[in-house]
NUNU-244598 format. One record per residue (C-alpha): residue number from 1; x, y, z. Coordinates in nm, 3 decimals, always signed. Layout:
// NUNU-244598
{nr NUM | X X | Y Y | Z Z}
...
END
This chain:
// NUNU-244598
{nr 1 | X +4.588 | Y +18.126 | Z +9.158}
{nr 2 | X +4.785 | Y +18.148 | Z +9.478}
{nr 3 | X +4.630 | Y +18.342 | Z +9.762}
{nr 4 | X +4.951 | Y +18.373 | Z +9.959}
{nr 5 | X +5.017 | Y +18.716 | Z +10.101}
{nr 6 | X +5.373 | Y +18.622 | Z +10.190}
{nr 7 | X +5.572 | Y +18.704 | Z +9.881}
{nr 8 | X +5.946 | Y +18.724 | Z +9.913}
{nr 9 | X +6.097 | Y +19.067 | Z +9.848}
{nr 10 | X +6.310 | Y +19.074 | Z +9.532}
{nr 11 | X +6.670 | Y +19.007 | Z +9.616}
{nr 12 | X +6.609 | Y +18.756 | Z +9.896}
{nr 13 | X +6.689 | Y +18.405 | Z +9.774}
{nr 14 | X +6.641 | Y +18.109 | Z +10.001}
{nr 15 | X +6.922 | Y +17.888 | Z +9.861}
{nr 16 | X +6.755 | Y +17.552 | Z +9.760}
{nr 17 | X +6.666 | Y +17.237 | Z +9.955}
{nr 18 | X +6.460 | Y +17.015 | Z +10.256}
{nr 19 | X +6.180 | Y +16.914 | Z +10.556}
{nr 20 | X +6.037 | Y +17.053 | Z +10.882}
{nr 21 | X +5.788 | Y +16.887 | Z +11.107}
{nr 22 | X +5.598 | Y +17.026 | Z +11.403}
{nr 23 | X +5.731 | Y +17.322 | Z +11.606}
{nr 24 | X +5.799 | Y +17.077 | Z +11.887}
{nr 25 | X +6.012 | Y +16.863 | Z +11.661}
{nr 26 | X +6.206 | Y +17.161 | Z +11.535}
{nr 27 | X +6.269 | Y +17.273 | Z +11.890}
{nr 28 | X +6.456 | Y +16.954 | Z +11.968}
{nr 29 | X +6.824 | Y +16.980 | Z +12.052}
{nr 30 | X +7.018 | Y +17.018 | Z +11.731}
{nr 31 | X +7.289 | Y +16.764 | Z +11.674}
{nr 32 | X +7.635 | Y +16.871 | Z +11.560}
{nr 33 | X +7.705 | Y +16.842 | Z +11.186}
{nr 34 | X +7.848 | Y +16.509 | Z +11.080}
{nr 35 | X +8.136 | Y +16.493 | Z +10.839}
{nr 36 | X +8.113 | Y +16.291 | Z +10.520}
{nr 37 | X +8.424 | Y +16.079 | Z +10.492}
{nr 38 | X +8.350 | Y +15.888 | Z +10.176}
{nr 39 | X +8.512 | Y +16.054 | Z +9.872}
{nr 40 | X +8.393 | Y +15.821 | Z +9.599}
{nr 41 | X +8.109 | Y +15.576 | Z +9.558}
{nr 42 | X +8.169 | Y +15.214 | Z +9.651}
{nr 43 | X +8.094 | Y +14.934 | Z +9.402}
{nr 44 | X +7.716 | Y +14.918 | Z +9.402}
{nr 45 | X +7.522 | Y +14.615 | Z +9.518}
{nr 46 | X +7.193 | Y +14.792 | Z +9.445}
{nr 47 | X +6.947 | Y +14.733 | Z +9.165}
{nr 48 | X +6.829 | Y +15.010 | Z +8.934}
{nr 49 | X +6.481 | Y +15.013 | Z +8.783}
{nr 50 | X +6.422 | Y +15.004 | Z +8.408}
{nr 51 | X +6.346 | Y +15.376 | Z +8.394}
{nr 52 | X +6.362 | Y +15.560 | Z +8.062}
{nr 53 | X +6.706 | Y +15.723 | Z +8.085}
{nr 54 | X +6.718 | Y +15.862 | Z +7.726}
{nr 55 | X +6.381 | Y +16.032 | Z +7.775}
{nr 56 | X +6.482 | Y +16.177 | Z +8.113}
{nr 57 | X +6.805 | Y +16.308 | Z +7.962}
{nr 58 | X +6.613 | Y +16.477 | Z +7.681}
{nr 59 | X +6.367 | Y +16.636 | Z +7.923}
{nr 60 | X +6.639 | Y +16.749 | Z +8.160}
{nr 61 | X +6.840 | Y +16.918 | Z +7.888}
{nr 62 | X +6.528 | Y +17.080 | Z +7.744}
{nr 63 | X +6.441 | Y +17.225 | Z +8.086}
{nr 64 | X +6.802 | Y +17.344 | Z +8.120}
{nr 65 | X +6.783 | Y +17.516 | Z +7.783}
{nr 66 | X +6.459 | Y +17.695 | Z +7.873}
{nr 67 | X +6.489 | Y +17.804 | Z +8.237}
{nr 68 | X +6.206 | Y +17.990 | Z +8.408}
{nr 69 | X +6.225 | Y +18.159 | Z +8.746}
{nr 70 | X +5.980 | Y +18.180 | Z +9.037}
{nr 71 | X +5.612 | Y +18.181 | Z +8.939}
{nr 72 | X +5.706 | Y +18.222 | Z +8.576}
{nr 73 | X +5.744 | Y +17.850 | Z +8.499}
{nr 74 | X +5.465 | Y +17.848 | Z +8.238}
{nr 75 | X +5.645 | Y +17.650 | Z +7.965}
{nr 76 | X +5.791 | Y +17.409 | Z +8.221}
{nr 77 | X +5.450 | Y +17.346 | Z +8.378}
{nr 78 | X +5.285 | Y +17.296 | Z +8.039}
{nr 79 | X +5.544 | Y +17.033 | Z +7.942}
{nr 80 | X +5.508 | Y +16.852 | Z +8.275}
{nr 81 | X +5.129 | Y +16.850 | Z +8.245}
{nr 82 | X +5.139 | Y +16.725 | Z +7.886}
{nr 83 | X +5.372 | Y +16.437 | Z +7.970}
{nr 84 | X +5.174 | Y +16.329 | Z +8.277}
{nr 85 | X +4.845 | Y +16.330 | Z +8.086}
{nr 86 | X +5.002 | Y +16.130 | Z +7.802}
{nr 87 | X +5.071 | Y +15.852 | Z +8.055}
{nr 88 | X +4.714 | Y +15.855 | Z +8.183}
{nr 89 | X +4.762 | Y +16.053 | Z +8.505}
{nr 90 | X +4.500 | Y +16.288 | Z +8.642}
{nr 91 | X +4.655 | Y +16.636 | Z +8.656}
{nr 92 | X +4.589 | Y +16.963 | Z +8.836}
{nr 93 | X +4.756 | Y +17.278 | Z +8.703}
{nr 94 | X +4.799 | Y +17.635 | Z +8.829}
{nr 95 | X +4.834 | Y +17.513 | Z +9.186}
{nr 96 | X +5.024 | Y +17.793 | Z +9.355}
{nr 97 | X +5.013 | Y +17.980 | Z +9.022}
{nr 98 | X +5.246 | Y +17.754 | Z +8.820}
{nr 99 | X +5.259 | Y +17.429 | Z +9.015}
{nr 100 | X +5.142 | Y +17.096 | Z +8.874}
{nr 101 | X +5.016 | Y +16.788 | Z +9.059}
{nr 102 | X +4.983 | Y +16.449 | Z +8.894}
{nr 103 | X +4.777 | Y +16.171 | Z +9.053}
{nr 104 | X +4.835 | Y +15.803 | Z +8.979}
{nr 105 | X +4.621 | Y +15.529 | Z +9.133}
{nr 106 | X +4.733 | Y +15.170 | Z +9.156}
{nr 107 | X +4.516 | Y +14.863 | Z +9.106}
{nr 108 | X +4.218 | Y +14.845 | Z +9.343}
{nr 109 | X +4.298 | Y +15.186 | Z +9.496}
{nr 110 | X +4.022 | Y +15.301 | Z +9.728}
{nr 111 | X +3.950 | Y +15.585 | Z +9.971}
{nr 112 | X +4.129 | Y +15.402 | Z +10.253}
{nr 113 | X +4.429 | Y +15.287 | Z +10.049}
{nr 114 | X +4.778 | Y +15.407 | Z +10.142}
{nr 115 | X +4.920 | Y +15.712 | Z +9.966}
{nr 116 | X +5.251 | Y +15.889 | Z +9.918}
{nr 117 | X +5.363 | Y +16.233 | Z +9.796}
{nr 118 | X +5.677 | Y +16.286 | Z +9.591}
{nr 119 | X +5.795 | Y +16.643 | Z +9.530}
{nr 120 | X +6.029 | Y +16.810 | Z +9.282}
{nr 121 | X +6.099 | Y +17.182 | Z +9.248}
{nr 122 | X +6.087 | Y +17.321 | Z +8.894}
{nr 123 | X +6.219 | Y +17.680 | Z +8.900}
{nr 124 | X +6.552 | Y +17.821 | Z +8.782}
{nr 125 | X +6.768 | Y +18.102 | Z +8.921}
{nr 126 | X +6.829 | Y +18.461 | Z +8.803}
{nr 127 | X +7.191 | Y +18.379 | Z +8.713}
{nr 128 | X +7.367 | Y +18.417 | Z +8.378}
{nr 129 | X +7.508 | Y +18.084 | Z +8.264}
{nr 130 | X +7.886 | Y +18.093 | Z +8.220}
{nr 131 | X +7.927 | Y +17.807 | Z +7.973}
{nr 132 | X +7.976 | Y +17.908 | Z +7.612}
{nr 133 | X +8.004 | Y +17.553 | Z +7.475}
{nr 134 | X +7.725 | Y +17.356 | Z +7.642}
{nr 135 | X +7.497 | Y +17.248 | Z +7.356}
{nr 136 | X +7.186 | Y +17.296 | Z +7.566}
{nr 137 | X +7.297 | Y +17.608 | Z +7.754}
{nr 138 | X +7.031 | Y +17.854 | Z +7.868}
{nr 139 | X +6.865 | Y +18.047 | Z +7.589}
{nr 140 | X +6.713 | Y +18.293 | Z +7.837}
{nr 141 | X +6.948 | Y +18.581 | Z +7.927}
{nr 142 | X +7.007 | Y +18.614 | Z +8.299}
{nr 143 | X +6.840 | Y +18.284 | Z +8.392}
{nr 144 | X +6.973 | Y +17.931 | Z +8.433}
{nr 145 | X +6.923 | Y +17.604 | Z +8.615}
{nr 146 | X +7.212 | Y +17.642 | Z +8.858}
{nr 147 | X +7.059 | Y +17.433 | Z +9.137}
{nr 148 | X +6.964 | Y +17.110 | Z +8.966}
{nr 149 | X +6.588 | Y +17.161 | Z +8.952}
{nr 150 | X +6.594 | Y +17.059 | Z +8.586}
{nr 151 | X +6.725 | Y +16.721 | Z +8.701}
{nr 152 | X +6.478 | Y +16.700 | Z +8.990}
{nr 153 | X +6.189 | Y +16.755 | Z +8.749}
{nr 154 | X +6.317 | Y +16.504 | Z +8.493}
{nr 155 | X +6.369 | Y +16.230 | Z +8.755}
{nr 156 | X +6.020 | Y +16.266 | Z +8.901}
{nr 157 | X +5.876 | Y +16.256 | Z +8.549}
{nr 158 | X +6.081 | Y +15.942 | Z +8.481}
{nr 159 | X +5.940 | Y +15.778 | Z +8.793}
{nr 160 | X +5.585 | Y +15.878 | Z +8.698}
{nr 161 | X +5.627 | Y +15.726 | Z +8.351}
{nr 162 | X +5.762 | Y +15.398 | Z +8.489}
{nr 163 | X +5.496 | Y +15.365 | Z +8.758}
{nr 164 | X +5.219 | Y +15.447 | Z +8.511}
{nr 165 | X +5.344 | Y +15.169 | Z +8.284}
{nr 166 | X +5.404 | Y +14.903 | Z +8.549}
{nr 167 | X +5.154 | Y +14.991 | Z +8.826}
{nr 168 | X +5.338 | Y +14.759 | Z +9.061}
{nr 169 | X +5.191 | Y +14.932 | Z +9.366}
{nr 170 | X +4.862 | Y +14.983 | Z +9.540}
{nr 171 | X +4.707 | Y +15.306 | Z +9.663}
{nr 172 | X +4.774 | Y +15.655 | Z +9.531}
{nr 173 | X +5.089 | Y +15.843 | Z +9.432}
{nr 174 | X +5.084 | Y +16.224 | Z +9.420}
{nr 175 | X +5.357 | Y +16.382 | Z +9.207}
{nr 176 | X +5.402 | Y +16.741 | Z +9.324}
{nr 177 | X +5.591 | Y +16.973 | Z +9.087}
{nr 178 | X +5.648 | Y +17.285 | Z +9.294}
{nr 179 | X +5.724 | Y +17.635 | Z +9.161}
{nr 180 | X +5.931 | Y +17.909 | Z +9.322}
{nr 181 | X +6.146 | Y +17.711 | Z +9.564}
{nr 182 | X +6.427 | Y +17.960 | Z +9.517}
{nr 183 | X +6.197 | Y +18.244 | Z +9.620}
{nr 184 | X +6.119 | Y +18.055 | Z +9.938}
{nr 185 | X +5.741 | Y +18.066 | Z +9.906}
{nr 186 | X +5.635 | Y +17.829 | Z +9.628}
{nr 187 | X +5.539 | Y +17.549 | Z +9.867}
{nr 188 | X +5.326 | Y +17.784 | Z +10.074}
{nr 189 | X +5.160 | Y +17.917 | Z +9.758}
{nr 190 | X +5.049 | Y +17.564 | Z +9.668}
{nr 191 | X +4.924 | Y +17.509 | Z +10.023}
{nr 192 | X +4.735 | Y +17.840 | Z +10.015}
{nr 193 | X +4.569 | Y +17.722 | Z +9.695}
{nr 194 | X +4.424 | Y +17.429 | Z +9.889}
{nr 195 | X +4.673 | Y +17.155 | Z +9.801}
{nr 196 | X +4.617 | Y +16.953 | Z +10.116}
{nr 197 | X +4.241 | Y +16.982 | Z +10.097}
{nr 198 | X +4.246 | Y +16.722 | Z +9.820}
{nr 199 | X +4.591 | Y +16.567 | Z +9.857}
{nr 200 | X +4.608 | Y +16.328 | Z +10.151}
{nr 201 | X +4.933 | Y +16.136 | Z +10.192}
{nr 202 | X +5.089 | Y +15.923 | Z +10.463}
{nr 203 | X +5.433 | Y +16.073 | Z +10.397}
{nr 204 | X +5.600 | Y +16.326 | Z +10.169}
{nr 205 | X +5.947 | Y +16.290 | Z +10.021}
{nr 206 | X +6.193 | Y +16.519 | Z +9.846}
{nr 207 | X +6.537 | Y +16.496 | Z +9.687}
{nr 208 | X +6.815 | Y +16.738 | Z +9.593}
{nr 209 | X +7.122 | Y +16.711 | Z +9.376}
{nr 210 | X +7.433 | Y +16.733 | Z +9.598}
{nr 211 | X +7.768 | Y +16.817 | Z +9.437}
{nr 212 | X +7.980 | Y +16.736 | Z +9.742}
{nr 213 | X +7.863 | Y +16.374 | Z +9.748}
{nr 214 | X +7.993 | Y +16.122 | Z +9.494}
{nr 215 | X +7.774 | Y +16.017 | Z +9.205}
{nr 216 | X +7.625 | Y +15.678 | Z +9.284}
{nr 217 | X +7.559 | Y +15.768 | Z +9.648}
{nr 218 | X +7.252 | Y +15.894 | Z +9.832}
{nr 219 | X +7.276 | Y +16.099 | Z +10.151}
{nr 220 | X +7.024 | Y +16.030 | Z +10.427}
{nr 221 | X +6.995 | Y +16.161 | Z +10.783}
{nr 222 | X +6.726 | Y +16.201 | Z +11.048}
{nr 223 | X +6.647 | Y +16.532 | Z +11.217}
{nr 224 | X +6.721 | Y +16.889 | Z +11.111}
{nr 225 | X +6.883 | Y +16.887 | Z +10.767}
{nr 226 | X +6.863 | Y +17.250 | Z +10.657}
{nr 227 | X +6.860 | Y +17.575 | Z +10.846}
{nr 228 | X +6.581 | Y +17.815 | Z +10.927}
{nr 229 | X +6.618 | Y +18.071 | Z +10.649}
{nr 230 | X +6.536 | Y +18.437 | Z +10.707}
{nr 231 | X +6.591 | Y +18.750 | Z +10.499}
{nr 232 | X +6.613 | Y +19.113 | Z +10.605}
{nr 233 | X +6.629 | Y +19.456 | Z +10.446}
{nr 234 | X +6.738 | Y +19.770 | Z +10.634}
{nr 235 | X +6.662 | Y +20.109 | Z +10.477}
{nr 236 | X +6.835 | Y +20.407 | Z +10.637}
{nr 237 | X +6.736 | Y +20.768 | Z +10.567}
{nr 238 | X +6.964 | Y +21.048 | Z +10.683}
{nr 239 | X +7.056 | Y +21.388 | Z +10.539}
{nr 240 | X +7.254 | Y +21.408 | Z +10.218}
{nr 241 | X +7.479 | Y +21.688 | Z +10.111}
{nr 242 | X +7.821 | Y +21.794 | Z +9.990}
{nr 243 | X +8.092 | Y +21.558 | Z +10.105}
{nr 244 | X +8.317 | Y +21.855 | Z +10.185}
{nr 245 | X +8.084 | Y +21.949 | Z +10.474}
{nr 246 | X +8.011 | Y +21.623 | Z +10.657}
{nr 247 | X +7.908 | Y +21.806 | Z +10.974}
{nr 248 | X +7.604 | Y +21.940 | Z +10.788}
{nr 249 | X +7.493 | Y +21.591 | Z +10.688}
{nr 250 | X +7.390 | Y +21.263 | Z +10.848}
{nr 251 | X +7.643 | Y +21.006 | Z +10.727}
{nr 252 | X +7.431 | Y +20.704 | Z +10.636}
{nr 253 | X +7.731 | Y +20.524 | Z +10.487}
{nr 254 | X +7.912 | Y +20.529 | Z +10.821}
{nr 255 | X +7.590 | Y +20.436 | Z +10.998}
{nr 256 | X +7.544 | Y +20.137 | Z +10.769}
{nr 257 | X +7.901 | Y +20.026 | Z +10.837}
{nr 258 | X +7.841 | Y +20.051 | Z +11.212}
{nr 259 | X +7.523 | Y +19.844 | Z +11.187}
{nr 260 | X +7.705 | Y +19.569 | Z +10.996}
{nr 261 | X +7.989 | Y +19.566 | Z +11.248}
{nr 262 | X +7.760 | Y +19.553 | Z +11.551}
{nr 263 | X +7.542 | Y +19.279 | Z +11.404}
{nr 264 | X +7.845 | Y +19.055 | Z +11.352}
{nr 265 | X +7.973 | Y +19.133 | Z +11.702}
{nr 266 | X +7.638 | Y +19.038 | Z +11.850}
{nr 267 | X +7.615 | Y +18.713 | Z +11.659}
{nr 268 | X +7.969 | Y +18.611 | Z +11.757}
{nr 269 | X +7.910 | Y +18.694 | Z +12.124}
{nr 270 | X +7.554 | Y +18.576 | Z +12.183}
{nr 271 | X +7.507 | Y +18.270 | Z +11.960}
{nr 272 | X +7.698 | Y +17.953 | Z +12.060}
{nr 273 | X +7.961 | Y +17.859 | Z +11.805}
{nr 274 | X +7.847 | Y +17.496 | Z +11.797}
{nr 275 | X +7.507 | Y +17.604 | Z +11.660}
{nr 276 | X +7.674 | Y +17.721 | Z +11.340}
{nr 277 | X +7.445 | Y +18.023 | Z +11.289}
{nr 278 | X +7.505 | Y +18.261 | Z +11.001}
{nr 279 | X +7.432 | Y +18.633 | Z +10.977}
{nr 280 | X +7.544 | Y +18.779 | Z +10.647}
{nr 281 | X +7.491 | Y +19.124 | Z +10.499}
{nr 282 | X +7.497 | Y +19.055 | Z +10.127}
{nr 283 | X +7.401 | Y +19.381 | Z +9.957}
{nr 284 | X +7.477 | Y +19.748 | Z +10.027}
{nr 285 | X +7.332 | Y +20.019 | Z +9.802}
{nr 286 | X +7.380 | Y +20.393 | Z +9.841}
{nr 287 | X +7.530 | Y +20.700 | Z +9.681}
{nr 288 | X +7.578 | Y +20.817 | Z +9.325}
{nr 289 | X +7.857 | Y +21.075 | Z +9.324}
{nr 290 | X +8.203 | Y +21.063 | Z +9.481}
{nr 291 | X +8.161 | Y +21.411 | Z +9.631}
{nr 292 | X +7.808 | Y +21.382 | Z +9.767}
{nr 293 | X +7.696 | Y +21.204 | Z +10.080}
{nr 294 | X +7.377 | Y +21.009 | Z +10.003}
{nr 295 | X +7.038 | Y +21.059 | Z +10.162}
{nr 296 | X +6.963 | Y +20.688 | Z +10.188}
{nr 297 | X +7.142 | Y +20.354 | Z +10.208}
{nr 298 | X +6.987 | Y +20.009 | Z +10.202}
{nr 299 | X +7.131 | Y +19.685 | Z +10.335}
{nr 300 | X +7.000 | Y +19.334 | Z +10.280}
{nr 301 | X +7.110 | Y +18.998 | Z +10.405}
{nr 302 | X +7.020 | Y +18.662 | Z +10.548}
{nr 303 | X +7.011 | Y +18.485 | Z +10.883}
{nr 304 | X +7.049 | Y +18.106 | Z +10.905}
{nr 305 | X +6.989 | Y +17.914 | Z +11.226}
{nr 306 | X +6.895 | Y +17.568 | Z +11.349}
{nr 307 | X +6.740 | Y +17.656 | Z +11.685}
{nr 308 | X +6.431 | Y +17.866 | Z +11.736}
{nr 309 | X +6.597 | Y +18.051 | Z +12.025}
{nr 310 | X +6.887 | Y +18.168 | Z +11.808}
{nr 311 | X +6.647 | Y +18.266 | Z +11.532}
{nr 312 | X +6.448 | Y +18.481 | Z +11.776}
{nr 313 | X +6.764 | Y +18.644 | Z +11.915}
{nr 314 | X +6.905 | Y +18.737 | Z +11.577}
{nr 315 | X +6.577 | Y +18.876 | Z +11.445}
{nr 316 | X +6.550 | Y +19.097 | Z +11.752}
{nr 317 | X +6.914 | Y +19.203 | Z +11.715}
{nr 318 | X +6.871 | Y +19.309 | Z +11.351}
{nr 319 | X +6.577 | Y +19.530 | Z +11.451}
{nr 320 | X +6.713 | Y +19.664 | Z +11.781}
{nr 321 | X +7.069 | Y +19.739 | Z +11.668}
{nr 322 | X +6.945 | Y +19.914 | Z +11.354}
{nr 323 | X +6.701 | Y +20.126 | Z +11.557}
{nr 324 | X +6.947 | Y +20.212 | Z +11.834}
{nr 325 | X +7.234 | Y +20.319 | Z +11.608}
{nr 326 | X +7.007 | Y +20.512 | Z +11.371}
{nr 327 | X +6.861 | Y +20.705 | Z +11.664}
{nr 328 | X +7.212 | Y +20.790 | Z +11.781}
{nr 329 | X +7.292 | Y +20.934 | Z +11.436}
{nr 330 | X +6.960 | Y +21.116 | Z +11.409}
{nr 331 | X +6.856 | Y +20.905 | Z +11.112}
{nr 332 | X +6.537 | Y +20.718 | Z +11.034}
{nr 333 | X +6.537 | Y +20.343 | Z +10.972}
{nr 334 | X +6.294 | Y +20.085 | Z +10.841}
{nr 335 | X +6.361 | Y +19.714 | Z +10.893}
{nr 336 | X +6.181 | Y +19.438 | Z +10.706}
{nr 337 | X +6.249 | Y +19.091 | Z +10.842}
{nr 338 | X +6.097 | Y +18.782 | Z +10.679}
{nr 339 | X +6.106 | Y +18.424 | Z +10.802}
{nr 340 | X +6.122 | Y +18.250 | Z +10.468}
{nr 341 | X +6.165 | Y +17.878 | Z +10.529}
{nr 342 | X +6.171 | Y +17.670 | Z +10.843}
{nr 343 | X +6.439 | Y +17.409 | Z +10.901}
{nr 344 | X +6.376 | Y +17.086 | Z +10.714}
{nr 345 | X +6.319 | Y +16.809 | Z +10.965}
{nr 346 | X +6.342 | Y +16.446 | Z +10.853}
{nr 347 | X +6.098 | Y +16.239 | Z +11.057}
{nr 348 | X +6.207 | Y +15.904 | Z +11.201}
{nr 349 | X +5.983 | Y +15.665 | Z +11.008}
{nr 350 | X +6.012 | Y +15.847 | Z +10.677}
{nr 351 | X +6.390 | Y +15.863 | Z +10.711}
{nr 352 | X +6.397 | Y +15.487 | Z +10.767}
{nr 353 | X +6.183 | Y +15.441 | Z +10.456}
{nr 354 | X +6.415 | Y +15.662 | Z +10.253}
{nr 355 | X +6.725 | Y +15.482 | Z +10.378}
{nr 356 | X +6.583 | Y +15.141 | Z +10.285}
{nr 357 | X +6.489 | Y +15.255 | Z +9.934}
{nr 358 | X +6.831 | Y +15.414 | Z +9.885}
{nr 359 | X +7.004 | Y +15.093 | Z +9.993}
{nr 360 | X +6.796 | Y +14.895 | Z +9.743}
{nr 361 | X +6.911 | Y +15.121 | Z +9.460}
{nr 362 | X +7.275 | Y +15.207 | Z +9.540}
{nr 363 | X +7.370 | Y +14.943 | Z +9.797}
{nr 364 | X +7.425 | Y +14.986 | Z +10.171}
{nr 365 | X +7.782 | Y +15.103 | Z +10.121}
{nr 366 | X +7.668 | Y +15.402 | Z +9.917}
{nr 367 | X +7.404 | Y +15.527 | Z +10.158}
{nr 368 | X +7.598 | Y +15.802 | Z +10.332}
{nr 369 | X +7.529 | Y +16.070 | Z +10.592}
{nr 370 | X +7.347 | Y +16.369 | Z +10.453}
{nr 371 | X +7.566 | Y +16.658 | Z +10.573}
{nr 372 | X +7.361 | Y +16.920 | Z +10.755}
{nr 373 | X +7.356 | Y +17.242 | Z +10.555}
{nr 374 | X +7.300 | Y +17.613 | Z +10.613}
{nr 375 | X +7.105 | Y +17.626 | Z +10.288}
{nr 376 | X +6.731 | Y +17.679 | Z +10.312}
{nr 377 | X +6.441 | Y +17.481 | Z +10.167}
{nr 378 | X +6.070 | Y +17.554 | Z +10.170}
{nr 379 | X +5.992 | Y +17.181 | Z +10.152}
{nr 380 | X +5.951 | Y +17.230 | Z +10.526}
{nr 381 | X +5.612 | Y +17.393 | Z +10.462}
{nr 382 | X +5.479 | Y +17.062 | Z +10.325}
{nr 383 | X +5.586 | Y +16.866 | Z +10.631}
{nr 384 | X +5.350 | Y +17.062 | Z +10.850}
{nr 385 | X +5.080 | Y +16.852 | Z +10.683}
{nr 386 | X +5.256 | Y +16.516 | Z +10.647}
{nr 387 | X +5.576 | Y +16.373 | Z +10.796}
{nr 388 | X +5.860 | Y +16.367 | Z +10.546}
{nr 389 | X +6.217 | Y +16.292 | Z +10.452}
{nr 390 | X +6.453 | Y +16.471 | Z +10.217}
{nr 391 | X +6.761 | Y +16.305 | Z +10.070}
{nr 392 | X +7.070 | Y +16.414 | Z +9.880}
{nr 393 | X +7.157 | Y +16.265 | Z +9.541}
{nr 394 | X +7.534 | Y +16.253 | Z +9.487}
{nr 395 | X +7.655 | Y +16.439 | Z +9.177}
{nr 396 | X +8.033 | Y +16.442 | Z +9.183}
{nr 397 | X +8.202 | Y +16.212 | Z +8.932}
{nr 398 | X +8.554 | Y +16.310 | Z +9.034}
{nr 399 | X +8.757 | Y +16.622 | Z +8.985}
{nr 400 | X +8.671 | Y +16.976 | Z +9.098}
{nr 401 | X +8.329 | Y +17.025 | Z +9.251}
{nr 402 | X +8.105 | Y +17.291 | Z +9.098}
{nr 403 | X +7.873 | Y +17.398 | Z +9.374}
{nr 404 | X +7.506 | Y +17.486 | Z +9.353}
{nr 405 | X +7.415 | Y +17.841 | Z +9.247}
{nr 406 | X +7.737 | Y +17.860 | Z +9.049}
{nr 407 | X +7.708 | Y +17.987 | Z +8.686}
{nr 408 | X +7.899 | Y +17.677 | Z +8.573}
{nr 409 | X +7.680 | Y +17.422 | Z +8.750}
{nr 410 | X +7.526 | Y +17.148 | Z +8.535}
{nr 411 | X +7.326 | Y +16.854 | Z +8.669}
{nr 412 | X +7.501 | Y +16.519 | Z +8.618}
{nr 413 | X +7.281 | Y +16.326 | Z +8.375}
{nr 414 | X +7.452 | Y +16.001 | Z +8.474}
{nr 415 | X +7.262 | Y +16.021 | Z +8.805}
{nr 416 | X +6.912 | Y +16.047 | Z +8.653}
{nr 417 | X +6.871 | Y +15.669 | Z +8.661}
{nr 418 | X +6.966 | Y +15.654 | Z +9.028}
{nr 419 | X +6.726 | Y +15.929 | Z +9.129}
{nr 420 | X +6.428 | Y +15.797 | Z +8.934}
{nr 421 | X +6.495 | Y +15.442 | Z +9.056}
{nr 422 | X +6.496 | Y +15.568 | Z +9.414}
{nr 423 | X +6.152 | Y +15.724 | Z +9.364}
{nr 424 | X +6.014 | Y +15.404 | Z +9.213}
{nr 425 | X +6.160 | Y +15.182 | Z +9.485}
{nr 426 | X +6.024 | Y +15.411 | Z +9.754}
{nr 427 | X +5.672 | Y +15.387 | Z +9.610}
{nr 428 | X +5.684 | Y +15.010 | Z +9.560}
{nr 429 | X +5.819 | Y +14.963 | Z +9.914}
{nr 430 | X +5.563 | Y +15.188 | Z +10.084}
{nr 431 | X +5.266 | Y +15.091 | Z +9.867}
{nr 432 | X +5.332 | Y +14.722 | Z +9.791}
{nr 433 | X +5.097 | Y +14.554 | Z +9.549}
{nr 434 | X +4.918 | Y +14.268 | Z +9.722}
{nr 435 | X +4.816 | Y +14.022 | Z +9.458}
{nr 436 | X +4.508 | Y +13.806 | Z +9.524}
{nr 437 | X +4.583 | Y +13.449 | Z +9.626}
{nr 438 | X +4.548 | Y +13.189 | Z +9.355}
{nr 439 | X +4.232 | Y +12.983 | Z +9.370}
{nr 440 | X +4.284 | Y +12.654 | Z +9.554}
{nr 441 | X +4.266 | Y +12.348 | Z +9.326}
{nr 442 | X +3.927 | Y +12.184 | Z +9.327}
{nr 443 | X +3.909 | Y +11.845 | Z +9.496}
{nr 444 | X +3.643 | Y +11.579 | Z +9.500}
{nr 445 | X +3.492 | Y +11.539 | Z +9.847}
{nr 446 | X +3.554 | Y +11.201 | Z +10.017}
{nr 447 | X +3.280 | Y +10.947 | Z +9.954}
{nr 448 | X +3.206 | Y +11.086 | Z +9.610}
{nr 449 | X +3.475 | Y +10.896 | Z +9.432}
{nr 450 | X +3.365 | Y +10.740 | Z +9.105}
END
């Protein structure tokens, strides 16, 4: 069971995705976002692996049909564990409550052999699927795989199956199936359960489906890929009463509106535009009757930044502006501010490894720039323990793009082969199997000729 005391308050969702390194690395100057020019994949010169595409498709659609949200992925975890064990992997379950880790050792693997960690997130979102015709649409009301984690899970399983059958590598591969990415604390829950006390890897790698990139491409970039992701909740308590006598009340609705306005003013004035920071108030709850001023109002929202300085400024602003305006109104205020996921930082060597594997699979022309995103990803928690790289798997096959977290989103099964092949190539590149040299032919020493 997870021992994490940092559970995300209901309603805060850290959108899904990538890696952070050390605080020093994160504090580096953030580069400006780079535009992705390529609109469709180029003819591929890469080579796919003989991964089991029909099986991956079946698994992916089964996961899609039976979505489970943060820390409730019991059926998903059981299926993952069963498949891994059927291929001969050592498995560890209930890591971070519902996480699963599979361990596969290559020929002659020893305590000093190289190792690698591959991670996939397994949770769904609390979203009602819009499709009425999809044959494998969600059977769980109010839940669906709207972020591609069903595909992530299927591809990592496909890679595990292939590597277990071929064992064309040396050392150890750790397959990490992480729960609760969308809640922003699943990675930390696994860590709190002691993951890195028995998992020791030279590098950790992740992947995410990316609808804005063409199918057949893989996005790679070094440095900060995702934003620091924070969530806040502001609860204001005033004095309710009849709306006909506002002077007798403390107008928490107006106070809430003033707080929202001042927060946006502060962000626009104090945070440089080129940093691309986001402060968004996303929920407002208060009042029940049209003729009664409410006693309380609650606001919730998110802050997204790339620099630590901007993150510090905006956290302080949320607290200070809320306190100052509430005091002016004579109201009480409580502010909860949570730093949910650090910016994902792709380390230099691991990014180079990822780029080389991607080029092997899709060809150099289809390895594109991973566009920096304001989405958040708790994969960054893992990279405090091992350097990592996170890549984007193109999904778009032409036509309108259905973005992540949309009730119509559906992972593109045609890309399963690419994703699983990338995992396999990455392992075989980083953990190459060194075959023993053939015995030299025996010769008769000189002077001993018959």
